[in-house]
N, C-alpha and C positions, 0 to 999 in steps of 0.2 A: 503493499499499500504506499502510496506517495501522493501528495497534494497536486492537483492540477487546477490551474486558475485561468480565467479569461484574460483578455488583452489588457483591460483596465484594472484588474486585480480585485474588483468589487465582488466577484462570484468565485467560488472554488468548490472542489469536491475531492473525496479520497476514494477513488474506485478500487474494487477488489482485484480487478484484472485490466490491464491495458494491453490492447492488441494492435499490431500493424500488419494486417494480412497483405500478402503479395499477390494473391489471386482470387478468383470467384470461389474456388473450392475452399480456400482457407476462410474466406468471409462466412460462407455458409456453414463451416464447422463451428465457428463462433456462435452463430445464431442458433444452430441446433443444440449446442451445449447449453446455452442460457436457457433456451425454451424447455429443455428437458428438466432443468433444476429449478424452473419457476422463477428465474432471474431475468434481469431487464438488461437492454442494450441501448446505449446512446452512441451516436457518431460525432466526433469532434473535428471540426476543420481547422481553421486558423485561430478559433477563440475569439472572433471578433463580434460575437453576440454580447450585449450588455445584461442579458439576463441568464439564468441557468438553463436555458432551453437546450444547449448542446453538452451538458454535464450529466454525470450519473454515478451512482455509488456501487453498481455491480460490474458490468463489463462496458468499458469505454473503448471505442474504436477509432483509430486514426487511419485515413485512406491515403496517406502521404506516399506509401509504396505502390498505389494503385492510380498512377497518374499518366498523361500523355494522350496523344492523338490516336484514336481508334481508326478513323477514315473520314474521307471528304468526298462528298458528291458535288464536284465542281459545277455541273449543269444546274442543279437546284441550289447551290450555294448552301449546302448543309454540312456542318462538320459535327463529328461524334467524338466525345472525349471520355476518358475514364474518369471516374466521379472525384477522385482526389486531385485532379488537375487544378492548380492555382490560377486565378485570373490573370496574375502578372506574367504567366508563361504563355498565355494564349495568343497574343500578337505575333510572337515569333514563330509559333506552330502554324498559324494561318498564312503568314507572309509568302511561303513559297507557292501558295495557291491564288495570290492576289486578293485574299479575302480579309475581313475584319468583323468583329462583333458590331452589331447594329447600334448599340448603345452601351454605356458603362456608367457605374457609379463614380464616386469621387476617390475610392480607395480600391486596391486591388490585391491584397494579401489573401483574400478568401478563397476557399475550394469552390469549384463550380458546383458541387453538390450542396454546400452550405449556403452559396448565393441563391440557387434555386429554391431551396427549402424554406428560407426565411423571407423571400420576396424582395431581394436586393433590386434596386432600380437607379436610373439615371434621371435625366430631366429632358424635357421637350414634349410639347403636346402632340407631336405627331408620332411619338414612340411609346411603347409599353415597357414595363420592367422585364427583367430576364424571363419570368414566368410566361409572359406572352410570346416570347421567341423560341420556347421549347417545342421541338418537333418530334422527339422521341425519348423514351427512358427505358432503362433496363433496371428492374427493381427485384431485389432480393426479399422474400416474405418470411414471416415468422416460422413457417414450416420448412424453410430451407429451400423452397422452389423459387424459380426465377420467371418473371413476367417480362415479356417484351411489349412496350406500350407505345401506341402512336394513334393518329387519327383513324387508322384502318385496323389496328390490332387492339383489342380491348378499349375501344374509344371512350366509353364512359369512365373507366378507371383512369385513362390517360388524362382526361379532362380535369378531374378532381386532383390528380397526383402532381400536376405541374407545380404547385406549392403545397407542400405537405407537412411542413414543421417537423419533418423527420419521423412521423408517427405511423406511416403506412408500411415501412420497411426500410431496407438500406439500399441507396442508390449505387449502382455499379456503373452505369453509363448514362450520359446526358447528350443528346443531340440538339443542336441549336441552328435556327435559321440566321445565316450570316449575310453580309452584303459585300459588294466590291469595296476593296480598300479605299480609304479616303482620308483627306486632310480636313482640318478644322481651322478657320479664321477666328481667333479669340480676341474679344474686345472687353475690357474691364474698365468701368468708369464709376467714379464716385458721384452720388446723387443724393438728394434730399429724400428720406425714407417716405414720407407721405406722398410725394409726387410720384415716387416709383410705385407705390402700391395703388394709387389712383389709376394708374395706366397699366397695371400689371397684366391683366387678361389681354388687352389689345396688343401689348408688346410680346406676350407669350405667343400669340397667333402669327406674329410677323416674323418670328425668328425660329431657326431650327431648334436651338437650345437656349434655355434662359434659367439662370439661377441668381440668387442675391444672398449677400450677407449683411446683416444689420448689426452694428455695435451698439450694444446697450449703453445707457447714458449719453448717447449722442443723438442727433437728428440725421446722421449719414449712414448710407448704405453703399456696397459696392455691387453694382449689377454686372453680371458676366454673360455675354451673348456670344454663341458660337454658330458660325455659318459653315455648312458642309460644302466642301469643294473636292471635285474628282482629282485624283493623283494627276499631276502634269498639267492640269488646266489652271488658266489664270483666274484670280479671284474677281467676284463680281464687282461691278462699277461702284465707286465709293469707298472700296476697300484696297484700293490698288496700291496704297502706300504701305501696307502691312507686309513685313518681310519675316523670313524664317527666324526663329529665336535662337540667338547664340547660346552655346553651352554655358558660358559664364554668367550670362543674363538669367538663365533658368536656375543656376545655383544660387545666385544672389536673390531672385525673387522667392524661390521655394524654400531654400534652406536658411538663408540669413534672415530675410524679412518675415516670410510666413511662420517658419517654424522656430527660428532662433529668437525672433522678436516676440512671438506669442509665448514661448516657454518662459522668457524673461519677465514678461507681463503677468503671467500666471503665478509664477514664483513669488514675485514682489506683491502681487495682489493677496496671495494667500497670507503672507505675513503682515501686510499692511492694506486691509480692504479699503480704507479711505482714499488710497491712491488709484483705485480701479477706473473711476470716471475719466481721470485725466489720462490714464493709459490708453483707454479705449479711443479717446479723441485722437491720440497720436497714431494709433494702429489704423484707424479709419482713414487717415491721411496717408499713411505710408503704403498702404496696399492698393491705391487707386491708380487708375489711368495707366493701363498697359495694353499692348496690342501686338500680336504675333501670329505666325501660321506654323502648324506642326502636324504630324501624324495624329490621327484622331485619338488613340489611346494616350498619348502623351499630353494632350489638352483635357481630356476627361478626368484623368487621374493625377491627384497631387499627393505627395508624401505627407503623412500624419505622423509626426515624431512626438508630438505633445500628447500625453495620455489624458482621457477624459472619460466621463459617463455621459450617456445620451438617451434622450427619449425623442422619438419621431412620430409625428401623426399624419394621417392622410385625410384632409377634409375636402369637401366639394370645392372645385375651383373657385366658385363664386363667394365661398366663405372664407377663403384664405386672408385676404387683406384685413378683414375685421378681426380675424383671430390673432393676426400678428399685432395689431394695435392693442388687443386686450392683453397680450403678454407684456407689452410695454407699460401698460397701465399697472399689471401686476408687479413688475419690477420696482416701479415708483412707488406704489402703494405700500409695498412690503419693505421698502428700502433695502432691497437686495443688492449685492454688489457682484455683479456677473461679468467676468473677464472674457468669456467666450462669445463670438457672435451668434446670433440666430440665422439659420440657414434656410432658404426657401427655394424649392423646386417645383416643377409640374410635370404631369405625365397624362398620356391618352388613357381613356377608359379601355378596360379589356374584359375578357369573358373567363378568366381563371377564377374558380370559385373562392379560394382563400386569398386572393390578391387584395391589397388594400385599395387598388384602383378599380375593383370589380364594378362594372356597370356605370361608372361616372368619371368624368374628367376630374383630375385631382390636383391639389396643390399640397405638397409635403412640406411640413414645418418642423425643423429639428432644433432642439436646445440641448446644450452641452454644459457641463461642469467639470472644472479641473479635477483630476483624480485624487488629489489631496484634500478635497473639500467634500463636505457631507452634502450629497445632491438632493436629499429628501425634500426639503421645503420647496426648493425651485422646481424640481421636475414634477413634483405631484400638483403644485400649482399650475404649471402648464397644462398637465394632463387635465385638470378640471376644466380649463379654458377650452381645450380641444374637444372634450366630450360634449361641450355646450353647443359646439358647431357640427356634430355628427362625426367626429373624428374616429378613425379606425387606427390602432396602434400597430407600429412595425413590429412583426413577429420576433425580431433579435433585438429590440431595444426596450428600455425600462418602461414598464407600466404596471398597473395593479388589476387589470380587468381579469375576469374569470369567465366561466362558460356562460353564466346567464347574461352577462353584458354582451359578450362576443356574439352569441347566437342572434341577438337582435340587430347585429351590425352587417351580417352576411346572409343574404337571402338563401344561400345553399349550404348553411352551416350544417344542418342535420343530415342532408345528403352525404357530406364528407364524414360525419360521425358514423353513419350507417356503413359506409365503405370501410372505415377503420375497423369496426366491430367484425366485419366479414373478413377482412385480410388478416387482422391480429386480435382475435377474440380476448386473448389474455393480456393484451396491452404490454407485450414484450418491449416493443420500441416505445419507450416512454420513461418519464421520471416524475417526480411529485409536481414539478412546474407544468409539464404538459397535461398531467391529470387534472389540474385546476383549469387549464385552458379549455380542455374538451369534456369536462364533466366525467371523468373516469373514477369509478369507486373501486379501488383495487386493495 
């Protein structure tokens, strides 16, 4: 027994057994062994969930030895990966085929199985999260059998399994719809928060990708718009002055300003909270007004060296601006000293039953707290605001909702629970956290 913790360190477990299977047969042996003993299995990817969703006390499985490209259908632009493949490795795996992921989130250490299971997403009203791009799955179930899932093979199971929070079985392979490799023209501008929120929906519809960061204790936000450009093509009119980013400029902006500056601000703020408002004003100024062109994955993804805890909520697109303003009011009313910016992103509606964007265009609002600070008051306050706006919590980020609340947020929640009971009647693939999420009495 040894302690395993998540990336931020807020959650930990002491599993009885740790496994790193190298093959499907070895993974099946672990599952059969656990089932026969009445024990439970959880799969831990990169540990980037901020809840105990991927931790367990019995059998904890790492799929790091089961990674890499299985195959590519170039004509249909589909790529199949072993489930332990890290997102950071996928661009290089796809490059020989001239392909890329359709969209990405803003970090990439996660395994593809973990990203799929918890509903990882990027930004852009023309794009879904990862779940909406899944075209095939290979799933190891509780009795040790393997199901190949797609729109033509077990289509109803496939539809529900595209986001599963890891409770239907152990993912062995994931197939994704990809696109032709492309660049992004990135523009970052400092703006007044209220002005940005007033025109947010119109702006989101006018750009391929939009996100923003608002620095608490200021009226300033940084808006980031990304325009998709085919490889080798000139940028659209009006963006012609944008040049490829120099390596030194990337290091300066990402490591020195974004990470080094943020770390210094958080460390100082944790010791002297009264200094945080001034530090936030400096940060808002320092991170504004940049423009460059680069390969899509280099723009979507930024290094996150400063550890934090996070809650993120998906609210209907039209509710987003009001929800952000209420978080601002919360911070002022409670006199909270918050050093991390609020992040806002958008996404298309999708048809994935457990997707936070199921059936509605969505604005994602994320709040972070430095890992050395107690996040309870702030993050639960944000949760109350988001719930008042119909928010659905990210499956891998902090929230307090259980079965009764979640069932009211997802129209097909009971369909998913019925499938889980069919595939895993003894809830082998679970822990106390997932039991609370899905109303399991074990």
